[in-house]
C-alpha positions in Angstrom: 147.3 -0.6 21.8 146.4 -4.0 20.7 144.1 -6.2 23.1 143.0 -9.8 23.5 139.6 -10.8 24.4 140.1 -14.0 26.6 136.7 -16.1 27.1 138.0 -18.4 30.0 136.6 -21.3 32.0 138.5 -23.9 29.9 140.4 -26.3 31.2 144.2 -26.2 29.8 145.5 -29.9 28.4 147.7 -31.3 25.8 151.7 -31.1 24.6 153.7 -28.3 23.9 157.2 -28.0 22.9 158.7 -25.3 24.6 160.7 -22.7 22.5 164.0 -20.9 22.7 164.5 -18.5 25.6 164.3 -14.7 25.4 166.4 -14.3 28.3 169.1 -16.3 26.7 168.8 -15.3 23.3 169.4 -11.6 23.8 173.0 -12.0 25.2 173.9 -14.4 22.7 172.9 -11.8 19.6 175.1 -9.0 21.6 177.8 -11.9 21.7 177.9 -12.3 17.8 179.7 -9.0 17.7 183.0 -10.8 19.2 183.7 -13.3 16.7 183.6 -10.8 13.4 182.1 -13.6 11.6 179.1 -16.0 10.9 177.1 -16.8 13.8 174.1 -19.0 13.3 171.3 -19.6 16.1 168.8 -21.8 16.3 165.4 -21.7 17.9 165.4 -18.4 17.9 162.2 -17.0 19.5 160.4 -14.5 17.2 159.5 -11.6 19.6 159.8 -7.8 19.9 163.1 -8.0 21.7 165.1 -10.0 19.2 163.5 -7.9 16.3 165.0 -4.8 18.1 168.5 -6.6 18.8 168.8 -7.4 15.2 167.6 -3.7 14.4 170.6 -2.4 16.6 173.0 -5.3 14.9 172.3 -3.6 11.4 172.3 0.0 12.7 176.2 -1.1 13.7 176.6 -2.6 10.2 176.3 -6.7 10.7 174.1 -8.5 8.3 170.9 -10.6 9.5 168.9 -12.9 8.1 166.4 -14.8 10.0 164.2 -17.7 8.3 161.8 -19.3 10.4 163.6 -19.6 13.6 167.4 -20.1 12.7 169.1 -16.5 12.5 172.5 -15.7 10.5 174.4 -13.0 12.0 177.4 -11.9 10.4 179.7 -8.9 12.2 182.6 -9.2 9.8 181.6 -5.5 8.4 180.6 -3.8 11.8 181.6 -0.2 11.1 179.5 1.8 13.5 179.9 2.0 17.3 177.0 4.2 18.4 173.3 2.6 19.0 170.7 4.6 18.1 169.0 6.3 21.1 165.5 5.3 19.9 166.5 1.4 19.9 168.2 1.6 23.2 165.1 2.7 24.5 163.1 0.1 23.4 164.7 -2.7 25.7 166.6 -3.2 28.7 168.9 -5.6 27.2 170.1 -3.1 24.9 173.0 -2.4 27.5 174.9 -5.7 26.8 176.1 -4.6 23.4 178.2 -2.1 25.4 180.5 -5.0 26.7 180.8 -6.6 23.1 181.6 -3.2 21.5 184.3 -2.5 24.1 185.8 -5.7 24.2 186.3 -5.9 20.4 186.4 -2.0 19.4 187.4 -0.3 22.8 184.9 1.9 22.2 181.2 2.4 22.2 178.1 5.2 22.6 174.8 4.7 23.8 172.0 6.0 25.8 170.7 4.3 29.2 168.5 1.3 28.1 164.8 1.3 28.4 161.9 -1.2 27.9 161.6 -2.9 31.2 158.2 -3.2 33.4 160.1 -4.1 36.3 160.6 -0.8 37.7 164.1 1.1 38.4 167.1 -0.9 37.8 170.2 1.1 37.5 173.3 -0.3 35.4 175.9 1.2 38.1 177.2 -2.5 38.4 178.1 -2.5 34.7 179.6 1.1 34.4 181.6 0.7 37.8 182.8 -2.9 36.2 184.0 -1.7 33.1 186.1 1.3 35.1 187.7 -1.7 37.1 188.5 -3.1 33.9 190.2 0.1 32.6 187.4 1.7 30.6 186.7 5.3 30.7 183.2 6.0 30.9 181.6 9.3 30.5 178.2 9.1 31.8 176.2 12.7 31.0 172.9 11.6 29.7 174.9 9.8 26.6 176.9 7.2 27.6 180.5 7.1 25.9 183.0 4.1 26.8 187.0 4.1 25.9 189.4 1.7 26.2 192.6 1.5 24.5 192.5 -2.2 26.0 191.1 -3.8 28.7 192.4 -5.5 31.5 191.5 -8.4 33.4 190.9 -8.1 36.9 188.8 -9.2 40.2 185.3 -8.0 40.2 183.2 -8.4 43.3 179.5 -7.7 42.4 177.1 -6.4 45.1 174.5 -8.0 43.9 174.4 -10.9 41.7 172.9 -9.3 38.7 172.5 -11.1 35.5 173.0 -8.3 33.1 176.3 -7.4 34.6 177.6 -10.7 34.9 176.9 -11.2 31.3 177.8 -7.8 30.1 181.5 -8.4 32.0 181.8 -11.9 30.5 181.4 -10.3 27.1 184.0 -7.4 27.7 186.8 -10.0 29.4 186.6 -12.3 26.5 189.2 -9.9 24.7 190.9 -8.6 28.1 194.3 -8.6 29.1 195.0 -11.5 31.5 192.5 -13.2 33.5 188.9 -11.5 35.0 187.2 -12.9 37.6 183.4 -12.1 38.8 182.6 -12.8 42.3 179.1 -13.2 43.4 178.3 -13.5 40.0 174.6 -14.5 38.8 174.0 -18.5 38.9 171.2 -18.3 35.9 170.7 -21.1 33.5 170.7 -18.6 30.9 174.6 -17.6 31.8 175.8 -21.3 31.4 174.2 -20.7 28.0 176.3 -17.7 27.2 179.4 -19.2 28.3 178.7 -22.5 26.1 178.3 -20.4 22.8 181.3 -18.0 23.9 183.5 -21.2 24.1 182.2 -22.6 21.2 183.9 -19.1 19.5 186.8 -19.9 21.2 186.7 -18.0 24.6 187.9 -19.5 27.4 185.3 -19.3 30.0 184.7 -21.2 33.2 182.4 -21.4 36.3 178.9 -20.5 34.8 176.3 -21.5 37.0 178.7 -20.8 40.4 178.9 -17.6 42.1 182.6 -17.2 40.6 183.0 -17.0 36.9 186.5 -16.9 35.2 187.5 -15.6 32.0 190.8 -16.2 30.5 191.6 -13.0 27.9 192.2 -14.1 24.4 193.7 -12.3 21.4 191.0 -13.6 18.7 188.2 -15.8 18.3 187.1 -18.5 15.4 185.3 -16.8 12.8 182.4 -18.9 13.0 179.9 -20.4 15.5 176.7 -22.3 15.4 174.5 -22.7 18.7 171.1 -23.7 19.4 169.3 -21.4 22.2 168.2 -23.1 25.7 164.6 -23.7 26.3 162.5 -21.1 27.8 161.9 -22.1 31.6 160.1 -19.1 32.3 157.7 -19.9 29.7 157.3 -23.4 30.7 157.0 -22.3 34.3 154.2 -20.1 32.7 152.5 -22.8 30.9 152.4 -25.1 34.3 150.7 -22.6 36.1 148.2 -21.7 33.6 147.3 -25.4 33.7 147.4 -25.6 37.2 144.5 -22.6 37.6 142.6 -24.2 35.2 142.7 -27.7 36.7 144.5 -29.1 33.6 147.1 -31.7 32.5 149.9 -30.4 30.3 153.2 -32.2 28.9 156.0 -29.7 28.1 158.8 -31.2 26.1 162.3 -29.5 25.1 162.7 -28.5 28.8 165.5 -28.8 31.2 164.2 -30.4 34.2 167.1 -29.1 36.8 166.5 -25.5 35.6 162.3 -26.1 36.4 162.9 -27.4 39.8 162.5 -23.8 41.7 158.6 -23.4 39.9 157.9 -27.2 40.0 158.7 -27.7 43.8 156.0 -24.8 44.3 153.6 -26.2 42.0 153.8 -29.5 44.0 152.9 -27.4 47.3 149.8 -26.4 45.6 148.9 -30.0 45.1 150.0 -30.6 41.8 151.3 -33.9 40.4 154.6 -33.5 38.8 156.2 -35.9 36.7 159.7 -35.6 34.7 161.3 -37.8 32.4 164.0 -36.9 29.7 163.3 -33.7 28.6 159.6 -33.4 29.7 158.0 -32.1 32.5 154.5 -33.5 33.0 151.5 -31.6 35.4 148.1 -32.6 36.7 146.4 -30.4 38.8 144.4 -31.2 41.5 140.6 -30.5 41.6 141.1 -27.5 44.1 144.5 -25.7 44.6 146.2 -25.2 48.1 147.0 -22.0 49.0 150.9 -20.8 49.2 151.1 -19.0 52.5 154.8 -17.6 51.9 155.9 -16.9 48.3 159.5 -15.5 48.1 161.3 -14.6 44.9 165.1 -14.9 44.6 167.9 -14.9 42.1 168.4 -18.6 40.5 168.1 -21.2 41.9 165.4 -19.3 43.5 161.8 -18.7 42.5 161.7 -16.4 39.5 161.2 -12.7 40.1 157.9 -11.0 39.7 157.4 -9.8 36.3 153.8 -9.8 35.6 154.3 -12.5 32.7 156.3 -14.7 34.7 155.2 -17.5 37.1 155.3 -15.7 40.6 152.1 -13.6 39.4 150.3 -16.7 38.0 150.7 -18.7 41.3 149.9 -15.6 43.4 146.9 -14.7 41.5 145.7 -18.3 41.6 145.9 -18.6 45.4 143.2 -16.0 45.6 140.6 -18.8 46.0 142.1 -20.9 48.4 142.9 -17.8 50.7 139.4 -17.4 51.2 140.2 -19.9 53.9 143.8 -19.2 54.8 143.3 -15.5 54.8 147.0 -14.6 54.4 149.4 -14.7 51.5 153.0 -13.2 52.0 154.8 -12.3 48.9 158.1 -11.5 48.8 160.2 -10.1 45.7 164.0 -8.9 46.3 164.4 -8.3 42.2 161.6 -6.0 41.5 160.3 -2.7 43.7 157.2 -2.9 41.0 155.7 -6.1 42.2 152.8 -4.7 43.8 151.6 -2.9 40.9 151.0 -6.4 39.3 148.7 -7.8 42.3 146.5 -5.0 42.7 143.8 -7.6 41.9 143.9 -8.2 45.8 142.8 -4.5 46.3 140.1 -4.3 43.7 136.7 -4.3 44.9 135.0 -7.2 43.2 131.3 -9.3 44.4 133.0 -12.4 43.7 136.8 -12.2 45.4 136.7 -11.9 49.1 139.6 -9.5 50.2 142.3 -11.6 51.7 145.4 -10.0 53.6 148.5 -10.1 50.9 151.7 -8.5 52.5 153.9 -7.7 49.7 157.6 -7.0 50.6 159.6 -5.9 47.8 163.5 -5.6 48.7 164.4 -4.5 44.8 168.3 -4.1 43.3 169.8 -4.5 40.2 
């Protein structure tokens, strides 16, 4: 296993452009299966999950090329409908290929996805939704899905799952009739998926609200081009890193309104935040104020408690001010493993007095 050796104590400052979003590009890659032609994606992050997605597409028979941050995918000659088990285990988002394969071919075979550090998050919402659309799903270890033709229907999600919302959208593009997703996830990445699919010729409306309508189409355009939205989670992490080092930073290529759940909390810590165009500016105070209560919630709430996302950056850096307030309530309704990433509060250290940290984890899909 590789490692990073970091010498800290430096003030972080400067300007940086935020690249394409990981959470947006993965469903887009699954969506390239649907148009049975050539898709061109710009600002694609060069990360492991993208490379795994490329391997999945190639295993299915697609032609893929990546130059710099532009990805070209041709899915005209897809001939296999089985995703290798070793690729499914690499990342959770691999399950999104199920919706695309069922939608275009009416058939798919795959194992349960892996690769997620957020703990157990079942895919029952995905499978149950496909069944409501008329698919027969055999889930005895290996998942085998078949549908002569998916049917549009109304699906009410028990929880606004991002993955389930995206998977239903992908599957419903070619379904007979209209599919309505109620209690849909509202994340900006779902809007990005709607834009891409509509550019292909799909007819989808409502992304960003709790009700999404997909009108089934018989065919899509052969070619599509799209620029991946910027990564709001990476942007939030940069801002938090600048805040905890008493830094000053400007981030370009951001979507300002998508950043508000994070920037509003940073304002609560005493940071100065300025917004103009696609740029967010942060200047940290000499001493960061504690955040007594930090609750995560599906968008537009504060992003959930993955160890690499802003909630933990903010949680960690409140240790020092908590010496005065001696209390932090962290509530995460997405991940039950948030406590794992906050173990620093229980670690004996001569430099950290132990504040009280209550962690409430109400987890779901």
